Structures are given as structure tokens and as C-alpha cells.
N, CA, C and O of each residue as an XYZ file, in Angstrom:
344
protein
N     -23.276    -21.212     -4.581
C     -22.026    -21.319     -5.311
C     -20.906    -20.711     -4.474
O     -21.055    -19.609     -3.945
N     -19.806    -21.411     -4.352
C     -18.669    -20.956     -3.578
C     -17.583    -20.469     -4.521
O     -17.240    -21.141     -5.494
N     -17.047    -19.290     -4.221
C     -15.973    -18.754     -5.049
C     -14.648    -18.908     -4.317
O     -14.614    -19.155     -3.112
N     -13.567    -18.760     -5.055
C     -12.234    -18.863     -4.450
C     -12.045    -17.813     -3.369
O     -11.380    -18.064     -2.364
N     -12.629    -16.635     -3.570
C     -12.471    -15.550     -2.590
C     -13.106    -15.903     -1.253
O     -12.644    -15.445     -0.208
N     -14.156    -16.709     -1.273
C     -14.809    -17.056     -0.015
C     -14.195    -18.274      0.637
O     -14.439    -18.521      1.818
N     -13.403    -19.046     -0.096
C     -12.810    -20.241      0.485
C     -11.335    -20.096      0.796
O     -10.797    -20.879      1.578
N     -10.679    -19.139      0.220
C      -9.248    -18.962      0.427
C      -9.020    -17.959      1.559
O      -9.267    -16.766      1.381
N      -8.544    -18.432      2.736
C      -8.364    -17.511      3.865
C      -7.358    -16.400      3.579
O      -7.521    -15.284      4.071
N      -6.320    -16.687      2.790
C      -5.348    -15.636      2.462
C      -6.008    -14.538      1.635
O      -5.778    -13.350      1.865
N      -6.814    -14.939      0.693
C      -7.504    -13.964     -0.160
C      -8.474    -13.127      0.680
O      -8.586    -11.915      0.493
N      -9.162    -13.781      1.593
C     -10.093    -13.058      2.469
C      -9.336    -12.034      3.313
O      -9.825    -10.922      3.515
N      -8.150    -12.394      3.809
C      -7.335    -11.453      4.591
C      -6.873    -10.287      3.711
O      -6.854     -9.137      4.150
N      -6.504    -10.597      2.472
C      -6.080     -9.539      1.562
C      -7.223     -8.565      1.293
O      -7.028     -7.350      1.313
N      -8.404     -9.098      1.044
C      -9.551     -8.236      0.770
C      -9.922     -7.407      1.991
O     -10.315     -6.248      1.860
N      -9.799     -7.989      3.168
C     -10.071     -7.234      4.394
C      -9.051     -6.116      4.571
O      -9.398     -5.017      5.003
N      -7.784     -6.398      4.236
C      -6.742     -5.372      4.333
C      -7.013     -4.231      3.352
O      -6.796     -3.066      3.683
N      -7.487     -4.560      2.144
C      -7.825     -3.525      1.165
C      -8.979     -2.676      1.682
O      -8.951     -1.450      1.573
N      -9.988     -3.326      2.244
C     -11.114     -2.585      2.791
C     -10.665     -1.681      3.932
O     -11.068     -0.519      3.995
N      -9.836     -2.200      4.834
C      -9.337     -1.385      5.940
C      -8.558     -0.176      5.426
O      -8.743      0.938      5.916
N      -7.690     -0.395      4.442
C      -6.903      0.709      3.885
C      -7.814      1.726      3.201
O      -7.614      2.932      3.344
N      -8.804      1.249      2.466
C      -9.733      2.158      1.800
C     -10.511      2.980      2.821
O     -10.719      4.178      2.627
N     -10.935      2.349      3.898
C     -11.639      3.083      4.955
C     -10.741      4.137      5.585
O     -11.202      5.237      5.891
N      -9.470      3.818      5.782
C      -8.519      4.791      6.326
C      -8.339      5.970      5.378
O      -8.266      7.117      5.818
N      -8.269      5.689      4.075
C      -8.114      6.758      3.087
C      -9.358      7.644      3.080
O      -9.252      8.870      3.048
N     -10.524      7.027      3.110
C     -11.761      7.810      3.132
C     -11.860      8.647      4.406
O     -12.274      9.806      4.363
N     -11.481      8.061      5.529
C     -11.483      8.806      6.787
C     -10.512      9.961      6.753
O     -10.825     11.057      7.219
N      -9.342      9.725      6.207
C      -8.341     10.785      6.104
C      -8.830     11.893      5.182
O      -8.588     13.072      5.442
N      -9.510     11.524      4.116
C     -10.051     12.523      3.200
C     -11.107     13.368      3.909
O     -11.130     14.591      3.767
N     -11.966     12.723      4.659
C     -13.005     13.453      5.401
C     -12.377     14.422      6.396
O     -12.905     15.509      6.629
N     -11.256     14.029      6.978
C     -10.558     14.885      7.939
C      -9.613     15.863      7.252
O      -8.916     16.632      7.913
N      -9.594     15.829      5.932
C      -8.695     16.647      5.114
C      -7.229     16.377      5.457
O      -6.379     17.266      5.399
N      -6.968     15.141      5.809
C      -5.600     14.723      6.131
C      -5.310     13.428      5.379
O      -5.679     12.343      5.829
N      -4.666     13.547      4.267
C      -4.307     12.359      3.506
C      -2.838     12.479      3.163
O      -2.442     13.316      2.351
N      -2.042     11.645      3.780
C      -0.605     11.755      3.596
C       0.001     10.526      2.961
O      -0.692      9.605      2.530
N       1.302     10.544      2.921
C       2.056      9.458      2.310
C       1.823      8.132      3.030
O       1.787      7.080      2.393
N       1.668      8.176      4.336
C       1.433      6.934      5.068
C       0.149      6.248      4.617
O       0.124      5.029      4.446
N      -0.915      7.020      4.424
C      -2.181      6.441      3.973
C      -2.079      5.922      2.543
O      -2.575      4.839      2.233
N      -1.430      6.704      1.669
C      -1.260      6.253      0.282
C      -0.422      4.986      0.222
O      -0.724      4.069     -0.543
N       0.636      4.937      1.033
C       1.505      3.764      1.036
C       0.762      2.539      1.546
O       0.918      1.446      1.000
N      -0.043      2.711      2.586
C      -0.819      1.583      3.121
C      -1.793      1.048      2.074
O      -1.934     -0.163      1.908
N      -2.458      1.951      1.376
C      -3.386      1.522      0.337
C      -2.639      0.849     -0.812
O      -3.050     -0.206     -1.294
N      -1.543      1.462     -1.246
C      -0.751      0.878     -2.332
C      -0.223     -0.498     -1.950
O      -0.215     -1.411     -2.776
N       0.214     -0.655     -0.713
C       0.754     -1.930     -0.245
C      -0.304     -3.034     -0.278
O      -0.022     -4.149     -0.718
N      -1.497     -2.736      0.176
C      -2.531     -3.772      0.215
C      -3.060     -4.102     -1.179
O      -3.325     -5.265     -1.484
N      -3.213     -3.087     -2.022
C      -3.647     -3.350     -3.396
C      -2.579     -4.151     -4.129
O      -2.896     -5.087     -4.862
N      -1.330     -3.791     -3.935
C      -0.228     -4.523     -4.585
C      -0.207     -5.983     -4.153
O       0.009     -6.869     -4.979
N      -0.426     -6.240     -2.886
C      -0.437     -7.628     -2.404
C      -1.546     -8.422     -3.071
O      -1.349     -9.583     -3.430
N      -2.699     -7.813     -3.240
C      -3.825     -8.497     -3.895
C      -3.562     -8.731     -5.380
O      -4.037     -9.710     -5.956
N      -2.814     -7.841     -5.982
C      -2.554     -7.920     -7.418
C      -1.253     -8.649     -7.758
O      -0.934     -8.840     -8.931
N      -0.504     -9.054     -6.732
C       0.777     -9.715     -6.991
C       1.820     -8.766     -7.542
O       2.703     -9.181     -8.292
N       1.728     -7.492     -7.178
C       2.647     -6.461     -7.652
C       3.487     -5.946     -6.500
O       3.326     -6.384     -5.361
N       4.375     -5.024     -6.793
C       5.174     -4.323     -5.787
C       4.484     -3.009     -5.439
O       3.879     -2.370     -6.300
N       4.578     -2.618     -4.193
C       3.966     -1.369     -3.726
C       4.427     -0.188     -4.576
O       3.626      0.677     -4.930
N       5.702     -0.154     -4.897
C       6.281      0.968     -5.642
C       5.570      1.212     -6.972
O       5.548      2.343     -7.458
N       4.993      0.175     -7.564
C       4.338      0.348     -8.859
C       3.048      1.161     -8.758
O       2.512      1.592     -9.780
N       2.544      1.376     -7.549
C       1.324      2.153     -7.346
C       1.598      3.540     -6.758
O       0.661      4.258     -6.410
N       2.857      3.917     -6.646
C       3.223      5.211     -6.087
C       3.926      6.057     -7.142
O       4.485      5.527     -8.102
N       3.895      7.358     -6.960
C       4.577      8.247     -7.893
C       6.071      8.302     -7.564
O       6.504      7.882     -6.491
N       6.830      8.821     -8.495
C       8.262      8.997     -8.263
C       8.496      9.926     -7.079
O       9.403      9.696     -6.279
N       7.684     10.975     -6.962
C       7.795     11.892     -5.815
C       7.540     11.153     -4.501
O       8.234     11.385     -3.511
N       6.538     10.262     -4.492
C       6.258      9.468     -3.293
C       7.480      8.627     -2.911
O       7.853      8.555     -1.741
N       8.091      7.999     -3.904
C       9.239      7.124     -3.630
C      10.431      7.913     -3.097
O      11.144      7.433     -2.216
N      10.652      9.114     -3.621
C      11.728      9.951     -3.094
C      11.424     10.376     -1.656
O      12.325     10.431     -0.819
N      10.163     10.675     -1.373
C       9.780     11.040     -0.005
C       9.978      9.862      0.943
O      10.413     10.047      2.080
N       9.668      8.669      0.489
C       9.873      7.473      1.313
C      11.363      7.270      1.569
O      11.768      6.941      2.684
N      12.167      7.465      0.546
C      13.613      7.297      0.693
C      14.208      8.343      1.636
O      15.203      8.076      2.310
N      13.608      9.522      1.685
C      14.146     10.629      2.479
C      13.814     10.538      3.961
O      14.454     11.208      4.772
N      12.849      9.742      4.327
C      12.489      9.642      5.740
C      12.313      8.179      6.121
O      12.253      7.295      5.266
N      12.233      7.954      7.391
C      12.136      6.581      7.869
C      10.693      6.113      7.795
O       9.841      6.532      8.580
N      10.441      5.242      6.843
C       9.121      4.644      6.642
C       9.343      3.141      6.568
O      10.308      2.677      5.962
N       8.458      2.397      7.180
C       8.567      0.940      7.090
C       8.471      0.542      5.620
O       7.454      0.783      4.969
N       9.526     -0.061      5.109
C       9.598     -0.373      3.680
C      10.466     -1.589      3.493
O      11.553     -1.668      4.067
N      10.016     -2.526      2.713
C      10.793     -3.719      2.390
C      10.973     -3.769      0.882
O      10.006     -3.944      0.141
N      12.202     -3.617      0.432
C      12.435     -3.641     -1.013
C      12.045     -4.981     -1.626
O      11.706     -5.044     -2.808
N      12.087     -6.044     -0.841
C      11.710     -7.361     -1.357
C      10.230     -7.419     -1.725
O       9.868     -7.993     -2.752
N       9.385     -6.837     -0.902
C       7.948     -6.893     -1.176
C       7.395     -5.589     -1.724
O       6.438     -5.598     -2.498
N       7.996     -4.450     -1.326
C       7.471     -3.154     -1.759
C       8.116     -2.637     -3.027
O       7.528     -1.821     -3.738
N       9.313     -3.102     -3.315
C      10.031     -2.619     -4.499
C      11.089     -1.605     -4.135
O      11.159     -1.161     -2.989
N      11.910     -1.237     -5.093
C      13.017     -0.323     -4.810
C      12.552      1.118     -4.668
O      11.559      1.534     -5.263
N      13.295      1.864     -3.866
C      13.106      3.313     -3.768
C      14.391      3.962     -4.261
O      15.457      3.351     -4.201
N      14.298      5.179     -4.742
C      15.501      5.854     -5.239
C      16.540      6.015     -4.110
O      16.184      6.229     -2.951
N      17.805      5.911     -4.467
C      18.883      6.139     -3.520
C      19.195      7.626     -3.481
O      19.391      8.266     -4.514
N      19.235      8.157     -2.278
C      19.530      9.573     -2.119
C      21.024      9.785     -1.999
O      21.716      9.008     -1.341
N      21.524     10.836     -2.632
C      22.929     11.181     -2.508
C      23.155     11.819     -1.160
O      22.355     12.644     -0.719
N      24.230     11.449     -0.505
C      24.524     12.029      0.824
C      25.521     13.130      0.709
O      25.891     13.735      1.715
């Protein structure tokens, strides 16, 4: 029996990205180093698989931290981040 996940190359790429991100998170945990970059990578890949925005899987504190520093972020695909007052 063939499932959509095994026949759809985009879905297979998404699942591979989720696995890669999960492995990175587990590795970071083992090294006692788990930061915003790892959480964002995992949130981004899970969001892509779920048809959601990355921001919906992050905390408000995470979003403020992303807004405060230069992180690769696309509001179109990742969602909005809070605007910081200058």
C-alpha cells in the first residue's frame, strides 16, 4: 500500500527536515546547549509540515529575542515578530 507521504516528494522533504531538526535538538540537549536557533529551526520545520507560521510555535519571549537580534526570519512564512521601540 502506498501512502501520500511516500509518493509526495515535497512531503518527504518536509518530513526529512523535521527529522533533521529533531536530531539537532536532541544533539543540542545532549551537549546541554539548546538555544533559540535550534528552537526556531524545529518550529519552522514543524510549521511547514502543519501549514502554520513558525511564530505560532514560539513563545512571546522567543519572538522578542528574534526581533532584538539578527535572525533569518521571513514574516511571510514565519509570521510577525514584535516591533521593538528604538
